[in-house]
C-alpha positions as semicolon CSV with decimal commas, in nm:
position;residue;x (nm);y (nm);z (nm)
1;M;0,000;0,002;-0,004
2;N;0,152;0,329;-0,097
3;T;0,144;0,637;0,100
4;N;-0,146;0,809;-0,048
5;N;-0,360;0,506;-0,030
6;F;-0,281;0,490;0,344
7;K;-0,355;0,888;0,347
8;V;-0,708;0,814;0,216
9;L;-0,784;0,520;0,431
10;L;-0,692;0,702;0,726
11;C;-0,898;0,999;0,635
12;C;-1,207;0,748;0,570
13;Y;-1,135;0,596;0,918
14;T;-1,114;0,901;1,091
15;V;-1,427;1,053;0,919
16;G;-1,621;0,736;1,012
17;I;-1,493;0,739;1,383
18;T;-1,610;1,101;1,398
19;G;-1,946;1,058;1,244
20;C;-2,012;0,750;1,457
21;N;-1,922;0,947;1,762
22;K;-2,129;1,241;1,683
23;M;-2,430;0,996;1,580
24;E;-2,470;0,877;1,960
25;N;-2,484;1,222;2,081
26;P;-2,866;1,298;2,133
27;S;-2,811;1,681;2,029
28;Y;-2,728;1,529;1,686
29;M;-3,110;1,480;1,638
30;D;-3,244;1,772;1,814
31;G;-3,263;1,989;1,523
32;S;-3,014;2,241;1,659
33;G;-2,788;2,235;1,322
34;D;-2,521;2,011;1,481
35;G;-2,564;1,750;1,174
36;I;-2,472;2,066;0,952
37;R;-2,174;2,162;1,130
38;I;-2,079;1,796;1,148
39;S;-2,098;1,744;0,781
40;S;-1,901;2,064;0,722
41;E;-1,615;1,958;0,947
42;I;-1,585;1,612;0,770
43;S;-1,600;1,787;0,443
44;N;-1,324;2,032;0,557
45;K;-1,114;1,726;0,668
46;A;-1,167;1,538;0,323
47;D;-1,036;1,864;0,169
48;K;-0,754;1,893;0,366
49;V;-0,662;1,563;0,278
50;R;-0,716;1,597;-0,068
51;N;-0,496;1,917;-0,075
52;R;-0,207;1,737;0,099
53;I;-0,228;1,429;-0,171
54;I;-0,211;1,682;-0,438
55;D;0,072;1,890;-0,305
56;D;0,264;1,546;-0,258
57;Q;0,205;1,478;-0,604
58;E;0,312;1,831;-0,738
59;R;0,636;1,788;-0,533
60;R;0,708;1,466;-0,693
61;I;0,658;1,586;-1,017
62;A;0,905;1,881;-0,956
63;N;1,170;1,619;-0,830
64;Y;1,121;1,424;-1,172
65;K;1,165;1,746;-1,352
66;V;1,498;1,787;-1,169
67;I;1,617;1,429;-1,218
68;T;1,542;1,461;-1,599
69;E;1,724;1,786;-1,616
70;N;2,040;1,691;-1,411
71;A;2,030;1,353;-1,641
72;K;2,020;1,560;-1,959
73;E;2,300;1,789;-1,841
74;H;2,499;1,526;-1,726
75;A;2,459;1,369;-2,086
76;N;2,557;1,685;-2,264
77;K;2,876;1,724;-2,043
78;M;2,986;1,358;-2,140
79;N;2,930;1,427;-2,513
80;K;3,146;1,735;-2,504
81;R;3,439;1,550;-2,312
82;A;3,385;1,254;-2,584
83;R;3,435;1,539;-2,850
84;D;3,734;1,698;-2,650
85;Y;3,923;1,336;-2,630
86;Q;3,803;1,218;-2,986
87;N;4,008;0,946;-3,142
88;T;4,148;0,842;-2,791
89;E;4,071;0,565;-2,549
90;L;3,957;0,829;-2,291
91;G;3,720;0,977;-2,552
92;E;3,576;0,611;-2,624
93;G;3,499;0,590;-2,267
94;Y;3,341;0,927;-2,231
95;R;3,120;0,838;-2,545
96;C;3,011;0,517;-2,358
97;I;2,927;0,721;-2,043
98;A;2,745;0,975;-2,262
99;E;2,529;0,701;-2,437
100;A;2,423;0,555;-2,096
101;A;2,342;0,913;-1,957
102;E;2,137;0,969;-2,261
103;R;1,921;0,662;-2,200
104;A;1,897;0,749;-1,820
105;A;1,760;1,100;-1,953
106;R;1,534;0,940;-2,198
107;A;1,391;0,719;-1,900
108;A;1,374;1,005;-1,657
109;E;1,152;1,204;-1,893
110;K;0,953;0,904;-1,965
111;N;0,902;0,858;-1,592
112;E;0,827;1,208;-1,571
113;K;0,575;1,235;-1,839
114;S;0,417;0,908;-1,698
115;Y;0,374;1,023;-1,367
116;E;0,225;1,349;-1,481
117;E;-0,050;1,155;-1,670
118;F;-0,109;0,949;-1,344
119;V;-0,180;1,243;-1,153
120;K;-0,403;1,407;-1,402
121;R;-0,591;1,091;-1,396
122;R;-0,605;1,089;-1,009
123;K;-0,691;1,450;-1,003
124;N;-0,975;1,418;-1,240
125;Q;-1,111;1,111;-1,026
126;M;-1,073;1,328;-0,711
127;N;-1,270;1,612;-0,869
128;K;-1,566;1,397;-0,964
129;T;-1,626;1,281;-0,615
């Protein structure tokens, strides 16, 4: 179970307990408006959890972007060094490192885009509920 699922389950559990405790309170049924206040509190708690999840996802996207940019920068540096030491064993080594760095950059970019799509789908699902 990942962290986001745990947070949602914890919120549901907390909301359930809060609702059950309030239901036992006789003032809940006396028409004094406690029910509206309670449902407002529950809604606010759910909104806070939803916002925390979204903030966490946005931080992860930012981290993916940093990883992608660093991998691309490293690949560019290695390509430059490979050109500087062209036709030498050192240049060949830098070329191999540059190829690996380019593959890493492509993989990081793919992960970043994949996670962004996942977050978009998740936000749409959360907005529907």
